[in-house]
MARMILO-22060 format. One record per residue: z, x, y of N, C-alpha, C in turn; residue number from 1. Coordinates in steps of 0.1 Angstrom, whole numbers, plus 5000, padded with zeros to 4 digits. Layout:
   n.Z   n.X   n.Y  ca.Z  ca.X  ca.Y   c.Z   c.X   c.Y  num
     Z     X     Y     Z     X     Y     Z     X     Y  NUM
...
//
This chain:
   n.Z   n.X   n.Y  ca.Z  ca.X  ca.Y   c.Z   c.X   c.Y  num
  7482  7134  4378  7485  7148  4375  7490  7149  4361    1
  7485  7158  4352  7489  7159  4339  7503  7166  4338    2
  7509  7166  4326  7522  7173  4324  7520  7188  4326    3
  7508  7193  4322  7505  7207  4324  7506  7211  4339    4
  7502  7202  4348  7501  7205  4362  7513  7201  4369    5
  7523  7195  4363  7536  7192  4369  7546  7204  4368    6
  7549  7209  4379  7557  7222  4380  7571  7219  4384    7
  7580  7227  4377  7594  7227  4381  7597  7240  4387    8
  7602  7241  4399  7606  7253  4406  7619  7258  4399    9
  7618  7271  4394  7629  7277  4387  7637  7285  4397   10
  7630  7293  4406  7637  7301  4416  7627  7305  4426   11
  7632  7309  4438  7624  7314  4449  7631  7325  4457   12
  7623  7335  4461  7629  7345  4469  7619  7349  4480   13
  7624  7350  4493  7616  7355  4504  7613  7370  4501   14
  7601  7374  4503  7598  7388  4501  7586  7393  4510   15
  7589  7402  4518  7579  7408  4527  7571  7397  4535   16
  7579  7387  4539  7573  7376  4547  7566  7365  4539   17
  7565  7368  4526  7559  7358  4517  7570  7352  4508   18
  7565  7346  4497  7574  7340  4488  7571  7344  4473   19
  7582  7348  4466  7581  7350  4452  7587  7337  4445   20
  7580  7330  4437  7585  7318  4431  7582  7318  4416   21
  7591  7313  4409  7590  7311  4394  7589  7296  4391   22
  7580  7292  4382  7578  7278  4379  7578  7276  4364   23
  7583  7265  4360  7582  7261  4346  7573  7249  4344   24
  7564  7249  4334  7556  7237  4332  7553  7236  4316   25
  7549  7224  4312  7545  7222  4298  7531  7227  4297   26
  7528  7235  4287  7515  7239  4284  7509  7232  4272   27
  7498  7225  4274  7491  7218  4264  7485  7229  4254   28
  7480  7240  4259  7473  7250  4250  7483  7256  4241   29
  7496  7258  4245  7506  7265  4237  7516  7255  4231   30
  7516  7243  4235  7525  7232  4231  7539  7237  4232   31
  7543  7241  4244  7557  7245  4247  7558  7246  4262   32
  7570  7248  4267  7572  7250  4281  7570  7265  4283   33
  7564  7268  4295  7561  7282  4299  7566  7284  4313   34
  7570  7296  4316  7574  7300  4329  7564  7311  4334   35
  7559  7309  4347  7551  7319  4353  7556  7322  4367   36
  7552  7333  4373  7556  7337  4386  7544  7338  4395   37
  7546  7335  4408  7536  7336  4418  7541  7343  4430   38
  7534  7353  4436  7538  7358  4449  7527  7353  4458   39
  7532  7346  4469  7523  7341  4479  7525  7349  4492   40
  7515  7356  4497  7517  7365  4509  7519  7356  4521   41
  7523  7361  4532  7525  7353  4545  7512  7346  4549   42
  7500  7351  4546  7487  7345  4550  7485  7332  4543   43
  7492  7330  4532  7490  7317  4524  7497  7305  4532   44
  7505  7308  4542  7511  7297  4550  7501  7292  4560   45
  7490  7300  4562  7480  7296  4573  7467  7291  4566   46
  7464  7295  4554  7452  7291  4547  7451  7297  4533   47
  7440  7295  4527  7438  7299  4513  7435  7314  4512   48
  7440  7320  4501  7440  7335  4499  7434  7337  4485   49
  7428  7349  4483  7424  7353  4470  7436  7356  4461   50
  7433  7357  4448  7443  7357  4438  7441  7369  4428   51
  7451  7377  4425  7451  7387  4415  7460  7382  4403   52
  7453  7382  4391  7461  7380  4379  7466  7393  4374   53
  7479  7392  4370  7485  7404  4364  7490  7400  4350   54
  7486  7407  4340  7489  7405  4326  7498  7417  4321   55
  7510  7413  4316  7520  7423  4313  7519  7427  4298   56
  7527  7437  4294  7526  7444  4281  7537  7438  4272   57
  7537  7445  4260  7546  7441  4249  7561  7440  4254   58
  7568  7430  4250  7582  7427  4253  7584  7422  4267   59
  7574  7421  4276  7576  7417  4290  7575  7402  4291   60
  7579  7397  4303  7576  7383  4307  7572  7384  4322   61
  7573  7374  4329  7568  7374  4343  7576  7382  4352   62
  7588  7385  4348  7598  7392  4357  7595  7407  4359   63
  7590  7413  4348  7589  7428  4348  7581  7433  4360   64
  7569  7428  4361  7560  7433  4371  7565  7429  4385   65
  7569  7417  4387  7573  7412  4400  7585  7419  4405   66
  7594  7424  4396  7606  7431  4401  7605  7446  4401   67
  7596  7452  4393  7596  7466  4391  7584  7473  4398   68
  7573  7466  4400  7561  7473  4404  7560  7476  4418   69
  7568  7470  4427  7567  7472  4441  7554  7467  4447   70
  7549  7456  4442  7536  7452  4446  7536  7442  4458   71
  7548  7436  4461  7548  7426  4472  7545  7431  4485   72
  7550  7443  4489  7547  7448  4502  7532  7449  4505   73
  7525  7455  4496  7510  7457  4498  7503  7444  4496   74
  7507  7435  4488  7500  7422  4487  7502  7414  4499   75
  7514  7416  4506  7516  7409  4519  7507  7415  4529   76
  7506  7428  4530  7497  7434  4539  7482  7430  4538   77
  7478  7430  4525  7464  7427  4522  7461  7412  4522   78
  7471  7404  4521  7468  7389  4520  7463  7385  4507   79
  7469  7390  4496  7465  7387  4482  7476  7380  4475   80
  7474  7369  4469  7484  7363  4460  7484  7369  4447   81
  7495  7369  4439  7496  7374  4426  7502  7364  4417   82
  7496  7362  4405  7502  7353  4395  7504  7361  4383   83
  7516  7360  4377  7520  7367  4366  7525  7358  4355   84
  7516  7355  4345  7520  7347  4333  7530  7354  4324   85
  7535  7346  4314  7543  7352  4304  7533  7359  4294   86
  7539  7366  4284  7531  7373  4274  7529  7366  4261   87
  7536  7355  4259  7535  7347  4246  7541  7333  4248   88
  7538  7324  4239  7546  7312  4239  7561  7315  4238   89
  7569  7305  4242  7584  7307  4241  7590  7295  4235   90
  7601  7297  4228  7609  7286  4223  7604  7279  4211   91
  7593  7285  4204  7588  7278  4193  7595  7281  4179   92
  7601  7293  4179  7609  7297  4167  7602  7296  4154   93
  7590  7302  4154  7582  7302  4142  7588  7312  4132   94
  7585  7311  4119  7589  7321  4109  7585  7335  4113   95
  7594  7345  4115  7590  7358  4118  7587  7361  4133   96
  7588  7351  4141  7584  7352  4155  7593  7362  4163   97
  7605  7364  4159  7614  7373  4167  7618  7385  4159   98
  7611  7388  4148  7615  7399  4139  7611  7413  4144   99
  7600  7414  4152  7596  7427  4157  7591  7426  4171  100
  7591  7437  4178  7587  7437  4193  7572  7436  4195  101
  7564  7439  4184  7550  7439  4186  7542  7428  4179  102
  7550  7418  4176  7544  7405  4170  7552  7394  4174  103
  7546  7383  4177  7554  7371  4181  7559  7371  4195  104
  7571  7368  4197  7577  7367  4211  7574  7380  4219  105
  7568  7377  4231  7565  7388  4240  7553  7396  4235  106
  7545  7391  4226  7534  7399  4220  7522  7389  4216  107
  7518  7381  4225  7508  7372  4222  7494  7378  4222  108
  7492  7389  4227  7479  7397  4227  7467  7389  4234  109
  7470  7378  4240  7460  7371  4248  7448  7366  4239  110
  7451  7363  4227  7441  7357  4217  7444  7343  4214  111
  7434  7336  4208  7437  7323  4202  7439  7325  4187  112
  7451  7323  4182  7454  7326  4168  7448  7315  4159  113
  7443  7319  4148  7437  7310  4138  7444  7309  4125  114
  7455  7317  4124  7462  7318  4111  7476  7312  4112  115
  7481  7307  4101  7495  7301  4101  7505  7313  4101  116
  7517  7311  4107  7521  7299  4114  7517  7299  4129  117
  7510  7309  4133  7508  7312  4147  7498  7302  4154  118
  7489  7296  4146  7478  7288  4153  7483  7275  4160  119
  7495  7271  4157  7500  7259  4164  7503  7261  4178  120
  7506  7274  4181  7511  7277  4195  7504  7289  4202  121
  7500  7299  4194  7496  7311  4200  7481  7311  4204  122
  7479  7303  4215  7465  7302  4221  7466  7308  4236  123
  7470  7320  4237  7472  7326  4250  7458  7327  4257  124
  7447  7329  4249  7434  7330  4256  7431  7317  4263  125
  7432  7306  4256  7429  7293  4263  7439  7290  4275  126
  7451  7295  4273  7461  7293  4284  7456  7300  4297  127
  7451  7312  4295  7447  7320  4306  7433  7317  4311  128
  7424  7313  4303  7410  7311  4307  7409  7297  4313  129
  7416  7287  4308  7414  7273  4312  7426  7267  4319  130
  7438  7267  4312  7449  7258  4316  7456  7264  4329  131
  7461  7276  4328  7468  7281  4340  7459  7282  4353  132
  7446  7287  4351  7437  7287  4363  7436  7273  4369  133
  7436  7262  4361  7435  7249  4366  7448  7246  4374  134
  7459  7250  4369  7472  7248  4377  7472  7255  4390  135
  7467  7267  4390  7466  7275  4402  7457  7269  4412  136
  7446  7264  4408  7437  7258  4418  7442  7245  4424  137
  7449  7237  4416  7454  7225  4421  7467  7226  4429  138
  7475  7236  4426  7489  7236  4431  7491  7247  4442  139
  7482  7256  4444  7485  7267  4453  7473  7270  4462  140
  7476  7276  4474  7466  7278  4484  7457  7290  4481  141
  7449  7289  4470  7440  7300  4466  7426  7296  4469  142
  7417  7306  4471  7404  7303  4476  7393  7304  4466  143
  7397  7307  4453  7387  7307  4442  7382  7321  4439  144
  7385  7331  4448  7381  7345  4445  7393  7352  4438  145
  7390  7357  4426  7400  7362  4417  7397  7376  4412  146
  7407  7384  4410  7406  7397  4403  7417  7397  4392  147
  7416  7407  4383  7426  7408  4372  7430  7422  4369  148
  7443  7424  4365  7448  7437  4362  7459  7435  4351  149
  7463  7446  4345  7474  7445  4336  7478  7459  4330  150
  7488  7458  4322  7494  7471  4317  7495  7470  4302  151
  7491  7480  4295  7493  7482  4280  7486  7470  4273  152
  7494  7462  4266  7488  7450  4260  7481  7441  4271  153
  7487  7441  4282  7481  7433  4293  7469  7440  4299  154
  7468  7453  4298  7456  7460  4302  7444  7456  4292  155
  7448  7456  4279  7438  7450  4269  7433  7436  4273  156
  7443  7428  4277  7439  7414  4281  7431  7413  4293  157
  7434  7421  4303  7426  7421  4316  7412  7426  4313  158
  7410  7437  4306  7397  7442  4303  7389  7432  4294  159
  7395  7427  4284  7388  7418  4275  7384  7405  4283  160
  7393  7399  4291  7389  7387  4297  7378  7389  4308  161
  7379  7400  4315  7368  7403  4325  7355  7405  4318  162
  7355  7412  4307  7342  7415  4300  7336  7403  4293  163
  7345  7394  4289  7340  7381  4283  7336  7371  4293  164
  7339  7373  4305  7336  7362  4315  7329  7369  4327  165
  7317  7374  4326  7310  7381  4337  7309  7372  4349  166
  7312  7378  4360  7311  7371  4373  7324  7363  4377  167
  7333  7361  4368  7345  7353  4371  7355  7361  4380  168
  7356  7374  4377  7366  7382  4384  7358  7392  4393  169
  7362  7393  4406  7356  7402  4415  7358  7416  4411  170
  7369  7419  4404  7372  7433  4400  7382  7432  4388  171
  7383  7443  4381  7393  7444  4370  7398  7459  4370  172
  7411  7460  4367  7417  7473  4366  7428  7472  4355  173
  7433  7484  4351  7443  7484  4341  7451  7497  4342  174
  7464  7496  4338  7473  7508  4336  7475  7509  4321  175
  7473  7521  4316  7476  7525  4302  7471  7514  4292  176
  7459  7509  4293  7455  7498  4285  7453  7501  4270  177
  7455  7492  4262  7451  7493  4248  7436  7490  4247  178
  7428  7499  4248  7413  7497  4250  7406  7493  4237  179
  7412  7497  4226  7404  7495  4213  7414  7490  4203  180
  7419  7478  4204  7430  7473  4195  7426  7472  4180  181
  7413  7472  4178  7408  7472  4164  7411  7485  4157  182
  7414  7496  4165  7415  7509  4160  7429  7515  4164  183
  7439  7506  4165  7453  7512  4167  7463  7503  4160  184
  7474  7508  4156  7484  7501  4148  7489  7488  4155  185
  7491  7488  4168  7496  7475  4175  7485  7464  4173  186
  7473  7468  4176  7462  7458  4175  7459  7453  4161  187
  7459  7462  4152  7456  7459  4138  7467  7450  4132  188
  7479  7452  4135  7490  7443  4131  7489  7429  4137  189
  7487  7429  4150  7486  7416  4157  7474  7408  4152  190
  7462  7415  4152  7450  7408  4149  7450  7403  4134  191
  7456  7411  4125  7457  7406  4111  7465  7393  4110  192
  7477  7393  4117  7485  7381  4116  7479  7369  4124  193
  7474  7372  4135  7469  7360  4144  7455  7356  4140  194
  7446  7365  4135  7432  7362  4133  7428  7363  4119  195
  7436  7369  4110  7432  7371  4096  7425  7384  4093  196
  7421  7386  4081  7416  7399  4076  7401  7401  4080  197
  7394  7391  4084  7380  7393  4087  7379  7400  4100  198
  7375  7413  4100  7375  7420  4113  7364  7416  4122  199
  7354  7409  4117  7344  7404  4126  7349  7394  4137  200
  7361  7388  4133  7367  7379  4143  7375  7387  4154  201
  7378  7399  4151  7385  7407  4160  7377  7412  4172  202
  7364  7414  4170  7356  7421  4179  7355  7414  4193  203
  7357  7401  4193  7356  7393  4206  7368  7396  4215  204
  7378  7403  4209  7390  7406  4217  7392  7421  4219  205
  7382  7429  4217  7383  7443  4218  7373  7448  4229  206
  7379  7455  4239  7371  7460  4250  7360  7469  4246  207
  7363  7478  4237  7352  7488  4233  7341  7480  4226  208
  7344  7471  4218  7333  7463  4211  7325  7454  4222  209
  7332  7449  4232  7325  7441  4242  7316  7449  4250  210
  7320  7462  4254  7311  7471  4261  7299  7474  4252  211
  7302  7477  4240  7291  7481  4231  7281  7470  4229  212
  7285  7457  4229  7277  7446  4228  7270  7441  4241  213
  7273  7448  4252  7267  7445  4264  7272  7432  4270  214
  7284  7429  4268  7290  7416  4273  7290  7415  4288  215
  7291  7426  4295  7292  7426  4309  7289  7440  4315  216
  7285  7440  4327  7283  7453  4334  7294  7456  4344  217
  7305  7449  4344  7315  7450  4354  7322  7464  4354  218
  7324  7470  4365  7331  7483  4365  7345  7481  4361  219
  7350  7491  4353  7363  7491  4348  7371  7503  4355  220
  7382  7500  4361  7390  7510  4368  7404  7511  4361  221
  7406  7523  4356  7418  7525  4347  7426  7537  4351  222
  7439  7536  4352  7448  7548  4353  7456  7549  4340  223
  7456  7562  4335  7463  7565  4323  7472  7577  4325  224
  7485  7576  4322  7493  7588  4323  7491  7597  4311  225
  7491  7610  4314  7489  7620  4304  7501  7623  4295  226
  7513  7619  4300  7525  7620  4293  7530  7608  4286  227
  7520  7598  4285  7523  7585  4279  7526  7587  4264  228
  7538  7582  4259  7542  7584  4245  7533  7577  4235  229
  7525  7567  4240  7517  7559  4231  7502  7563  4233  230
  7499  7574  4240  7485  7577  4243  7476  7580  4231  231
  7481  7588  4222  7472  7592  4211  7471  7582  4200  232
  7482  7575  4197  7482  7566  4185  7477  7552  4189  233
  7481  7547  4201  7478  7533  4204  7468  7531  4215  234
  7467  7539  4225  7459  7536  4237  7445  7541  4236  235
  7443  7554  4232  7430  7560  4229  7419  7557  4240  236
  7422  7561  4252  7412  7559  4263  7399  7566  4260  237
  7399  7577  4252  7387  7584  4249  7377  7575  4242  238
  7382  7565  4234  7373  7556  4227  7365  7548  4237  239
  7371  7543  4248  7364  7535  4258  7355  7544  4266  240
  7360  7556  4269  7352  7565  4277  7339  7568  4269  241
  7340  7570  4256  7328  7573  4248  7318  7562  4248  242
  7323  7550  4246  7314  7538  4245  7308  7535  4258  243
  7315  7537  4269  7310  7535  4282  7299  7545  4285  244
  7301  7558  4282  7291  7568  4284  7278  7564  4276  245
  7280  7560  4263  7269  7557  4254  7260  7546  4260  246
  7267  7536  4265  7260  7524  4270  7258  7523  4285  247
  7261  7534  4292  7260  7535  4306  7267  7524  4313  248
  7279  7522  4309  7288  7511  4315  7297  7518  4326  249
  7297  7512  4338  7305  7519  4348  7320  7518  4345  250
  7326  7531  4346  7340  7532  4343  7346  7543  4352  251
  7357  7540  4358  7365  7550  4365  7378  7552  4357  252
  7380  7563  4351  7392  7566  4343  7399  7578  4349  253
  7411  7575  4355  7418  7585  4361  7430  7589  4352  254
  7431  7602  4348  7442  7607  4340  7452  7613  4349  255
  7464  7608  4349  7475  7612  4358  7485  7621  4351  256
  7485  7634  4354  7494  7644  4347  7509  7640  4349  257
  7516  7641  4339  7531  7639  4340  7536  7625  4339  258
  7527  7615  4340  7532  7601  4340  7532  7595  4326  259
  7542  7587  4324  7544  7581  4311  7540  7566  4311  260
  7545  7558  4302  7541  7544  4300  7549  7534  4308  261
  7558  7539  4316  7568  7530  4322  7563  7524  4336  262
  7572  7516  4341  7569  7510  4354  7570  7520  4366  263
  7576  7531  4363  7576  7542  4374  7561  7546  4376  264
  7554  7546  4365  7539  7550  4366  7532  7539  4374  265
  7534  7526  4370  7527  7515  4377  7531  7515  4392  266
  7544  7516  4395  7548  7516  4409  7542  7528  4417  267
  7539  7539  4410  7533  7550  4417  7519  7548  4422  268
  7511  7540  4415  7497  7538  4417  7493  7524  4420  269
  7503  7514  4421  7499  7500  4423  7492  7498  4437  270
  7495  7506  4447  7489  7505  4459  7474  7507  4458  271
  7470  7518  4451  7456  7521  4449  7449  7509  4442  272
  7455  7503  4432  7449  7492  4425  7448  7479  4434  273
  7458  7476  4442  7458  7465  4451  7447  7467  4462  274
  7446  7478  4467  7436  7481  4477  7422  7480  4471  275
  7420  7484  4459  7407  7483  4452  7404  7468  4450  276
  7413  7461  4446  7410  7446  4444  7408  7439  4457  277
  7416  7442  4467  7414  7435  4479  7400  7438  4485  278
  7396  7450  4484  7382  7454  4489  7372  7445  4483  279
  7373  7442  4470  7363  7434  4463  7366  7419  4466  280
  7378  7415  4467  7381  7401  4469  7377  7396  4483  281
  7377  7405  4492  7374  7401  4506  7360  7405  4510  282
  7351  7410  4501  7337  7412  4504  7330  7400  4507  283
//
Protein backbone atom coordinates (compact mmCIF):
# COMPACT_ATOMS: atom_id res chain seq x y z
CA UNK A 1 0.00 0.00 0.00
CA UNK A 2 1.41 3.41 -0.99
CA UNK A 3 1.72 6.39 1.35
CA UNK A 4 -1.21 7.97 -0.46
CA UNK A 5 -3.41 5.03 0.50
CA UNK A 6 -2.26 4.90 4.14
CA UNK A 7 -4.93 6.65 6.16
CA UNK A 8 -4.78 8.16 9.64
CA UNK A 9 -8.16 8.44 11.35
CA UNK A 10 -8.52 12.00 12.66
CA UNK A 11 -12.00 11.75 14.19
CA UNK A 12 -15.24 9.79 13.99
CA UNK A 13 -18.84 10.42 14.97
CA UNK A 14 -21.89 8.17 14.90
CA UNK A 15 -24.58 9.84 12.79
CA UNK A 16 -28.03 8.52 11.84
CA UNK A 17 -26.87 4.93 12.30
CA UNK A 18 -23.81 5.43 10.10
CA UNK A 19 -20.37 6.96 10.62
CA UNK A 20 -18.86 10.32 9.81
CA UNK A 21 -15.08 9.95 9.71
CA UNK A 22 -12.22 12.30 8.91
CA UNK A 23 -8.93 10.97 7.58
CA UNK A 24 -5.46 12.37 6.94
CA UNK A 25 -3.21 11.02 4.19
CA UNK A 26 -0.21 12.09 2.16
CA UNK A 27 -1.15 13.14 -1.38
CA UNK A 28 1.35 12.47 -4.13
CA UNK A 29 -0.54 14.76 -6.52
CA UNK A 30 -0.41 17.71 -4.11
CA UNK A 31 2.81 16.81 -2.29
CA UNK A 32 1.33 17.54 1.13
CA UNK A 33 -0.87 15.99 3.77
CA UNK A 34 -4.60 16.25 3.09
CA UNK A 35 -7.71 15.69 5.18
CA UNK A 36 -10.98 14.44 3.74
CA UNK A 37 -14.28 13.35 5.28
CA UNK A 38 -16.48 10.34 4.53
CA UNK A 39 -20.02 9.60 5.61
CA UNK A 40 -20.78 5.88 5.52
CA UNK A 41 -24.50 5.04 5.84
CA UNK A 42 -25.68 2.06 7.92
CA UNK A 43 -25.97 -0.06 4.76
CA UNK A 44 -22.17 0.10 4.36
CA UNK A 45 -21.81 -2.24 7.34
CA UNK A 46 -23.58 -4.97 5.36
CA UNK A 47 -22.19 -4.43 1.86
CA UNK A 48 -20.90 -1.99 -0.72
CA UNK A 49 -22.81 1.24 -1.43
CA UNK A 50 -22.76 3.95 -4.11
CA UNK A 51 -20.79 7.15 -3.52
CA UNK A 52 -21.59 10.85 -3.87
CA UNK A 53 -18.68 13.26 -4.25
CA UNK A 54 -19.26 16.70 -2.72
CA UNK A 55 -16.99 19.60 -3.72
CA UNK A 56 -17.11 22.68 -1.53
CA UNK A 57 -16.69 26.37 -2.28
CA UNK A 58 -14.22 29.14 -1.53
CA UNK A 59 -12.80 29.23 2.03
CA UNK A 60 -14.35 25.83 2.88
CA UNK A 61 -12.80 22.51 3.84
CA UNK A 62 -14.33 19.08 4.44
CA UNK A 63 -16.17 20.20 7.57
CA UNK A 64 -18.55 22.81 6.15
CA UNK A 65 -20.80 20.47 4.18
CA UNK A 66 -20.68 17.60 6.65
CA UNK A 67 -21.68 19.81 9.59
CA UNK A 68 -24.05 22.33 7.98
CA UNK A 69 -25.86 20.70 5.05
CA UNK A 70 -27.98 18.23 7.01
CA UNK A 71 -27.20 15.50 4.48
CA UNK A 72 -26.53 12.55 6.79
CA UNK A 73 -30.14 11.70 7.59
CA UNK A 74 -31.15 11.38 3.95
CA UNK A 75 -27.90 9.65 2.96
CA UNK A 76 -28.57 7.08 5.69
CA UNK A 77 -32.11 6.53 4.43
CA UNK A 78 -31.02 6.19 0.82
CA UNK A 79 -27.89 4.12 1.45
CA UNK A 80 -25.46 6.53 -0.20
CA UNK A 81 -21.94 7.25 1.05
CA UNK A 82 -20.58 10.80 0.75
CA UNK A 83 -16.95 11.87 0.40
CA UNK A 84 -15.98 15.49 0.94
CA UNK A 85 -12.41 16.47 -0.06
CA UNK A 86 -10.69 19.68 0.92
CA UNK A 87 -10.72 22.64 -1.47
CA UNK A 88 -6.95 23.17 -1.87
CA UNK A 89 -3.57 21.88 -0.75
CA UNK A 90 -2.73 22.70 2.86
CA UNK A 91 0.43 23.57 4.75
CA UNK A 92 2.55 24.45 1.73
CA UNK A 93 2.95 28.15 2.65
CA UNK A 94 3.64 29.35 -0.87
CA UNK A 95 4.23 33.08 -1.50
CA UNK A 96 0.85 34.82 -1.44
CA UNK A 97 -1.02 31.61 -0.62
CA UNK A 98 -2.85 33.06 2.37
CA UNK A 99 -3.23 36.67 1.22
CA UNK A 100 -6.80 36.52 -0.15
CA UNK A 101 -9.85 34.31 0.23
CA UNK A 102 -10.24 33.67 -3.52
CA UNK A 103 -6.71 32.45 -4.33
CA UNK A 104 -4.49 29.90 -2.67
CA UNK A 105 -5.68 28.32 0.59
CA UNK A 106 -9.29 27.17 0.30
CA UNK A 107 -9.39 28.19 -3.37
CA UNK A 108 -7.83 25.43 -5.48
CA UNK A 109 -10.53 25.71 -8.18
CA UNK A 110 -10.08 21.98 -8.99
CA UNK A 111 -7.47 22.64 -11.72
CA UNK A 112 -3.91 21.50 -12.36
CA UNK A 113 -1.79 24.63 -11.96
CA UNK A 114 0.95 25.20 -14.53
CA UNK A 115 2.39 28.48 -13.18
CA UNK A 116 4.83 29.25 -10.40
CA UNK A 117 4.63 29.06 -7.46
CA UNK A 118 1.40 27.04 -7.65
CA UNK A 119 2.41 24.21 -9.96
CA UNK A 120 4.40 22.37 -7.30
CA UNK A 121 1.27 21.62 -5.26
CA UNK A 122 -1.96 22.88 -6.83
CA UNK A 123 -3.02 19.79 -8.79
CA UNK A 124 -6.51 19.41 -7.39
CA UNK A 125 -7.77 18.03 -10.71
CA UNK A 126 -5.40 15.05 -10.55
CA UNK A 127 -6.15 14.59 -6.87
CA UNK A 128 -9.89 14.27 -7.57
CA UNK A 129 -9.73 12.39 -10.86
CA UNK A 130 -7.08 9.82 -9.97
CA UNK A 131 -5.63 9.79 -6.48
CA UNK A 132 -8.53 10.15 -4.05
CA UNK A 133 -10.83 7.86 -6.11
CA UNK A 134 -8.14 5.17 -5.84
CA UNK A 135 -8.09 5.64 -2.06
CA UNK A 136 -11.87 5.37 -1.91
CA UNK A 137 -11.97 2.17 -3.93
CA UNK A 138 -9.25 0.49 -1.87
CA UNK A 139 -10.22 1.63 1.61
CA UNK A 140 -14.00 1.92 1.72
CA UNK A 141 -17.04 -0.31 0.99
CA UNK A 142 -18.12 1.48 -2.21
CA UNK A 143 -19.49 -0.30 -5.27
CA UNK A 144 -18.06 1.81 -8.10
CA UNK A 145 -21.23 3.76 -8.90
CA UNK A 146 -20.60 7.46 -8.32
CA UNK A 147 -22.33 10.83 -8.61
CA UNK A 148 -21.00 14.32 -7.99
CA UNK A 149 -22.31 17.61 -6.60
CA UNK A 150 -20.95 20.84 -5.18
CA UNK A 151 -21.49 24.46 -4.20
CA UNK A 152 -20.17 27.66 -5.79
CA UNK A 153 -16.51 26.97 -6.70
CA UNK A 154 -17.33 23.35 -5.93
CA UNK A 155 -20.32 23.54 -8.24
CA UNK A 156 -17.89 24.65 -10.95
CA UNK A 157 -15.74 21.65 -10.09
CA UNK A 158 -18.63 19.18 -10.14
CA UNK A 159 -19.97 20.36 -13.51
CA UNK A 160 -16.50 20.51 -15.04
CA UNK A 161 -15.44 17.06 -13.87
CA UNK A 162 -18.69 15.43 -15.00
CA UNK A 163 -18.55 17.07 -18.42
CA UNK A 164 -14.90 16.12 -18.92
CA UNK A 165 -15.47 12.48 -17.97
CA UNK A 166 -18.61 11.26 -19.75
CA UNK A 167 -20.00 8.11 -18.22
CA UNK A 168 -17.98 8.27 -15.02
CA UNK A 169 -20.72 9.85 -12.89
CA UNK A 170 -24.27 8.56 -12.85
CA UNK A 171 -25.51 12.10 -12.19
CA UNK A 172 -24.27 15.63 -11.49
CA UNK A 173 -25.85 18.52 -9.63
CA UNK A 174 -24.79 21.86 -8.19
CA UNK A 175 -25.87 24.64 -5.86
CA UNK A 176 -25.07 28.21 -6.95
CA UNK A 177 -22.29 27.05 -9.27
CA UNK A 178 -19.70 29.26 -10.93
CA UNK A 179 -20.76 28.07 -14.40
CA UNK A 180 -18.52 30.27 -16.54
CA UNK A 181 -15.28 31.01 -14.63
CA UNK A 182 -13.65 32.47 -17.74
CA UNK A 183 -16.25 35.27 -17.56
CA UNK A 184 -16.23 36.19 -13.86
CA UNK A 185 -13.73 37.90 -11.53
CA UNK A 186 -13.20 34.87 -9.26
CA UNK A 187 -12.40 32.58 -12.18
CA UNK A 188 -10.32 35.09 -14.10
CA UNK A 189 -8.14 35.78 -11.06
CA UNK A 190 -7.63 32.11 -10.26
CA UNK A 191 -7.08 30.97 -13.84
CA UNK A 192 -4.55 33.75 -14.52
CA UNK A 193 -2.48 32.79 -11.48
CA UNK A 194 -2.81 29.02 -11.81
CA UNK A 195 -2.86 28.61 -15.62
CA UNK A 196 -1.28 31.75 -17.07
CA UNK A 197 -2.52 34.38 -19.50
CA UNK A 198 -3.26 32.03 -22.41
CA UNK A 199 -7.07 31.75 -22.18
CA UNK A 200 -7.08 28.71 -24.47
CA UNK A 201 -5.79 26.76 -21.44
CA UNK A 202 -8.75 27.92 -19.39
CA UNK A 203 -11.44 26.39 -21.58
CA UNK A 204 -10.91 22.83 -20.35
CA UNK A 205 -12.02 23.97 -16.88
CA UNK A 206 -15.11 25.98 -17.89
CA UNK A 207 -18.55 24.31 -17.96
CA UNK A 208 -19.95 26.66 -20.59
CA UNK A 209 -17.00 25.98 -22.89
CA UNK A 210 -17.28 22.23 -22.33
CA UNK A 211 -20.98 22.22 -23.20
CA UNK A 212 -20.28 24.32 -26.31
CA UNK A 213 -17.61 21.84 -27.38
CA UNK A 214 -19.93 18.87 -26.95
CA UNK A 215 -17.77 17.27 -24.29
CA UNK A 216 -20.73 15.36 -22.82
CA UNK A 217 -24.49 15.02 -23.04
CA UNK A 218 -24.99 14.44 -19.30
CA UNK A 219 -27.97 16.22 -17.76
CA UNK A 220 -27.07 19.09 -15.43
CA UNK A 221 -29.26 19.74 -12.37
CA UNK A 222 -28.76 23.13 -10.69
CA UNK A 223 -30.42 25.07 -7.89
CA UNK A 224 -29.72 28.81 -7.79
CA UNK A 225 -30.96 31.24 -5.15
CA UNK A 226 -32.39 34.44 -6.61
CA UNK A 227 -31.20 36.49 -3.60
CA UNK A 228 -27.62 35.23 -3.98
CA UNK A 229 -25.24 38.15 -3.44
CA UNK A 230 -22.86 36.74 -6.07
CA UNK A 231 -25.48 35.97 -8.70
CA UNK A 232 -24.89 38.71 -11.26
CA UNK A 233 -21.13 39.24 -11.01
CA UNK A 234 -19.75 35.75 -10.34
CA UNK A 235 -22.27 32.97 -11.01
CA UNK A 236 -24.13 34.01 -14.18
CA UNK A 237 -26.41 30.97 -14.61
CA UNK A 238 -27.93 32.62 -17.67
CA UNK A 239 -24.64 31.98 -19.51
CA UNK A 240 -24.98 28.23 -19.00
CA UNK A 241 -28.68 28.33 -19.77
CA UNK A 242 -27.97 30.04 -23.09
CA UNK A 243 -25.23 27.66 -24.19
CA UNK A 244 -27.31 24.63 -23.18
CA UNK A 245 -30.24 25.92 -25.22
CA UNK A 246 -28.00 26.62 -28.21
CA UNK A 247 -26.48 23.13 -28.15
CA UNK A 248 -29.58 21.28 -26.97
CA UNK A 249 -27.80 20.12 -23.82
CA UNK A 250 -30.13 18.79 -21.07
CA UNK A 251 -30.32 21.22 -18.17
CA UNK A 252 -32.64 21.59 -15.18
CA UNK A 253 -32.08 25.04 -13.66
CA UNK A 254 -34.32 25.87 -10.70
CA UNK A 255 -34.32 29.47 -9.53
CA UNK A 256 -35.30 29.66 -5.86
CA UNK A 257 -36.82 33.01 -4.76
CA UNK A 258 -35.42 34.54 -1.58
CA UNK A 259 -32.49 32.15 -1.12
CA UNK A 260 -28.91 33.38 -0.82
CA UNK A 261 -25.46 31.75 -1.18
CA UNK A 262 -25.30 30.24 2.29
CA UNK A 263 -25.60 26.73 3.70
CA UNK A 264 -29.15 27.59 4.73
CA UNK A 265 -29.90 27.39 1.00
CA UNK A 266 -28.07 24.09 0.61
CA UNK A 267 -29.76 22.57 3.66
CA UNK A 268 -33.17 23.60 2.29
CA UNK A 269 -32.78 21.61 -0.94
CA UNK A 270 -30.17 18.93 -0.20
CA UNK A 271 -32.87 16.27 0.12
CA UNK A 272 -33.98 16.92 -3.47
CA UNK A 273 -30.41 16.52 -4.70
CA UNK A 274 -29.71 13.38 -2.70
CA UNK A 275 -32.92 11.74 -3.92
CA UNK A 276 -32.04 12.73 -7.49
CA UNK A 277 -28.60 11.14 -7.20
CA UNK A 278 -29.85 8.03 -5.41
CA UNK A 279 -32.37 7.42 -8.20
CA UNK A 280 -29.55 7.40 -10.74
CA UNK A 281 -27.07 5.52 -8.54
CA UNK A 282 -29.49 2.67 -7.88
CA UNK A 283 -30.75 2.31 -11.46
